[in-house]
Structure formats: structure tokens, C-alpha cells
C-alpha positions in Angstrom: -16.7 -0.4 -13.0 -14.5 2.7 -12.6 -17.4 4.5 -10.9 -17.9 1.6 -8.5 -14.2 1.6 -7.6 -14.0 5.3 -7.1 -17.1 5.3 -4.9 -15.8 2.4 -2.9 -12.6 4.3 -2.3 -14.5 7.4 -1.2 -16.8 5.2 1.0 -13.8 3.8 2.9 -11.9 7.1 2.9 -9.0 5.7 0.8 -6.4 8.2 -0.4 -4.0 7.7 -3.3 -0.4 8.3 -2.4 1.5 7.9 -5.7 2.1 11.5 -6.9 2.3 11.1 -10.7 2.2 8.8 -13.7 3.5 5.2 -13.2 3.7 4.2 -16.8 6.0 5.5 -19.6 3.0 6.5 -21.7 2.0 9.0 -18.9 -0.9 7.2 -17.3 -1.3 6.1 -13.7 -1.6 2.4 -13.5 -0.3 1.6 -10.0 -2.1 2.5 -6.8 -1.0 2.9 -3.2 -4.2 3.3 -1.3 -4.8 3.6 2.5 -7.3 5.1 4.9 -4.6 5.7 7.4 -2.4 8.4 5.9 0.2 8.4 8.7 1.4 4.9 7.7 3.2 5.9 4.4 6.1 8.2 4.1 8.7 9.0 1.4 6.6 7.8 -1.6 8.8 8.1 -4.7 8.5 7.1 -8.3 11.5 6.7 -10.7 11.6 6.2 -14.4 12.1 2.5 -15.3 15.3 3.3 -17.2 16.9 4.4 -13.9 16.2 1.0 -12.3 17.9 -2.4 -12.7 15.1 -4.2 -14.6 13.7 -3.1 -18.0 10.0 -2.3 -17.7 7.3 0.1 -19.0 6.2 0.8 -15.4 7.9 3.3 -13.1 9.5 2.0 -9.9 7.4 2.9 -6.8 9.2 3.1 -3.5 7.7 3.9 -0.1 8.3 3.5 3.6 5.8 2.0 5.9 5.9 3.9 9.2 4.5 1.3 11.5 6.0 -0.5 14.5 4.6 -3.9 15.0 4.8 -5.9 18.2 5.0 -9.6 18.3 1.7 -11.1 19.6 2.0 -12.8 22.9 0.2 -16.1 23.6 -2.8 -16.0 25.8 -2.7 -18.1 29.0 -4.5 -21.4 28.7 -6.3 -23.0 31.6 -6.3 -26.8 31.7 -9.5 -28.4 32.7 -9.4 -32.1 33.7 -12.5 -34.1 33.8 -12.8 -37.4 35.6 
């Protein structure tokens, strides 16, 4: 299963952006994957004891650098049949 996941990530050019462990036991359990590296910035992890909620997972914070535009409606043509 891990090999399939790893090969799928490579196939779609996914990159992992979390820099270190995300669990207090030292393992990396949380993923932040993208194939568009410019979209994420300021990826930070902090020990769970530094946060507000008790957990065994680190807090993961990141900024999404993407400006979205509201979709505009397409013009509709009314056809009347008699």
C-alpha cells in the first residue's frame, strides 16, 4: 500500500511540504501534498503543548498563496418556440 501511494505521488508530481515530524513520537503522520509548489508558503509546525488544544499531533500551519476570482454567469439565450 505504501509503495502504491508513493508511486502515485511520483506519478502526479506531488511534493510534501511539511518539513519534519508531526507526531510527538517523532513520526510524520500529516501530509501537505501538491503538484503546484507556488501555492503554499510559510509552512510551520509547532509542538502540541504550545497550542490551545491538547493533542499528540503537532499543529500544522500554512498560507495558501492563491487569488480566486468569483465566477461570472454565462449569458443565456432564450429560445421561444410556437
